[in-house]
C-alpha positions as CSV (number, residue, x, y, z in Angstrom):
1,M,66.7,142.5,60.3
2,K,66.0,139.3,62.2
3,K,68.5,140.3,64.9
4,G,66.7,143.6,65.4
5,I,63.3,142.0,65.8
6,L,64.7,139.4,68.2
7,T,66.5,142.1,70.3
8,T,63.3,144.1,70.4
9,L,61.2,141.1,71.4
10,V,63.7,140.1,74.2
11,L,63.8,143.7,75.5
12,F,60.0,144.0,75.5
13,M,59.7,140.7,77.4
14,L,62.4,141.8,79.9
15,F,60.7,145.2,80.6
16,S,57.3,143.5,80.9
17,V,58.6,141.1,83.5
18,M,60.4,143.8,85.4
19,S,57.4,146.1,85.5
20,M,55.3,143.4,87.1
21,A,58.0,142.3,89.7
22,Q,56.5,142.5,93.2
23,W,59.4,141.0,95.1
24,V,61.4,143.4,97.3
25,N,64.5,142.4,99.2
26,Q,63.9,143.1,102.8
27,G,67.2,141.7,104.0
28,A,68.1,138.5,105.9
29,W,65.4,136.8,107.9
30,P,65.2,136.7,110.8
31,D,68.5,138.6,110.9
32,A,71.9,138.5,109.3
33,T,73.5,136.5,112.1
34,V,71.5,133.3,111.2
35,R,73.7,131.3,108.9
36,G,74.1,127.6,108.2
37,Q,73.5,124.8,105.8
38,L,69.8,124.4,105.9
39,H,68.7,120.9,105.0
40,G,65.2,121.1,106.4
41,V,62.6,123.9,106.5
42,A,59.0,123.6,107.5
43,V,56.2,126.0,108.4
44,D,53.7,124.9,111.1
45,P,50.0,125.8,111.3
46,A,50.8,128.7,113.7
47,G,53.2,130.2,111.1
48,K,56.4,129.3,113.0
49,V,59.3,128.5,110.7
50,W,61.3,125.4,111.6
51,A,64.9,125.3,110.3
52,G,67.4,122.5,110.7
53,N,71.1,122.7,109.8
54,F,72.9,119.8,108.1
55,S,75.8,119.9,110.4
56,P,75.9,119.7,114.2
57,E,77.1,122.7,116.2
58,K,78.1,123.5,119.8
59,Y,75.3,124.8,122.0
60,L,75.1,125.8,125.7
61,P,71.7,124.7,127.0
62,A,70.0,127.1,129.5
63,G,71.0,126.3,133.1
64,S,74.0,124.2,132.0
65,V,77.7,124.8,132.3
66,D,78.7,122.3,129.7
67,T,78.2,122.7,125.9
68,V,76.6,120.0,123.8
69,T,77.2,119.2,120.2
70,A,73.9,118.7,118.4
71,N,72.0,119.3,115.2
72,L,70.0,122.3,116.3
73,I,66.5,122.9,115.0
74,R,65.7,126.6,115.4
75,V,62.0,127.5,115.6
76,Y,61.1,131.1,114.7
77,N,57.8,132.9,115.3
78,P,56.3,134.7,112.3
79,D,57.9,138.0,113.6
80,G,61.4,136.4,113.5
81,T,61.8,135.9,117.3
82,Q,62.6,132.4,118.5
83,A,59.9,130.3,120.0
84,S,60.0,129.6,123.7
85,F,61.3,126.0,123.2
86,S,63.8,127.0,120.5
87,P,66.3,125.7,119.7
88,V,65.4,122.0,119.8
89,W,68.6,120.2,120.6
90,R,67.1,117.0,122.0
91,V,63.8,115.3,121.6
92,V,62.1,114.6,124.9
93,G,58.7,113.0,125.4
94,N,56.8,109.8,125.0
95,G,59.7,107.7,126.4
96,M,62.4,109.6,124.4
97,N,65.3,111.6,125.6
98,D,67.5,111.8,122.5
99,T,70.2,114.4,121.8
100,L,70.1,115.3,118.1
101,K,73.6,114.3,117.3
102,G,75.6,111.7,115.4
103,S,73.9,112.3,112.1
104,N,72.8,115.0,109.8
105,V,69.4,116.7,109.2
106,R,68.2,115.3,105.9
107,G,64.8,116.8,105.6
108,M,61.8,118.2,107.3
109,R,58.1,118.8,106.7
110,R,54.8,119.0,108.6
111,D,52.4,116.1,108.9
112,H,48.6,116.1,108.3
113,N,48.1,117.5,111.9
114,G,50.8,120.2,111.6
115,N,53.4,118.4,113.7
116,I,57.0,118.5,112.4
117,L,58.6,115.4,110.9
118,V,62.4,115.6,110.7
119,T,64.7,112.9,109.3
120,F,68.3,112.4,110.4
121,G,70.8,110.6,108.2
122,N,68.2,108.6,106.4
123,R,68.0,106.4,109.4
124,I,65.8,108.0,112.1
125,M,62.6,110.2,111.8
126,Y,61.1,112.1,114.7
127,R,57.7,113.6,115.0
128,I,57.7,116.8,117.1
129,N,54.7,118.6,118.5
130,Y,54.6,122.0,116.7
131,Q,53.0,123.7,119.7
132,T,55.4,122.6,122.5
133,G,58.5,121.1,120.8
134,A,58.0,117.8,122.7
135,G,58.8,114.5,121.0
136,M,55.8,112.5,119.9
137,N,57.3,109.5,118.0
138,K,60.6,108.1,116.8
139,V,60.9,105.7,113.8
140,T,64.0,103.8,112.8
141,L,63.9,103.7,109.0
142,T,64.9,100.5,107.2
143,G,65.3,99.3,103.7
144,L,66.7,102.6,102.4
């Protein structure tokens, strides 16, 4: 008797939850070719999605004949297309010209102004302008 009541209760709860489900799988975003080991994701005030992989990868910068190995940060517009400055493979600006290599992306979030904070290997943190992709600040983290 108790088993029948318990089964009925579980089935009732299952059907109730399923009938209110509003999630629909729309496939991979932005497309099925994007793969990686994401260790940082942030959304800026303009709705762009910033995604940083844990591991470095080979990349051929525009106008170059040589590939670089870097931790790419891909920046996607809300419609899934890449932002004009994407991928970010180096941080340039405010006295910086750092290729993002030698460590792993450990986390990402936006600051109080919407700019992107990204941490590499628990040692370095960059602040990147969310509108231009330019470097704003670099901090060497200590005491961790």
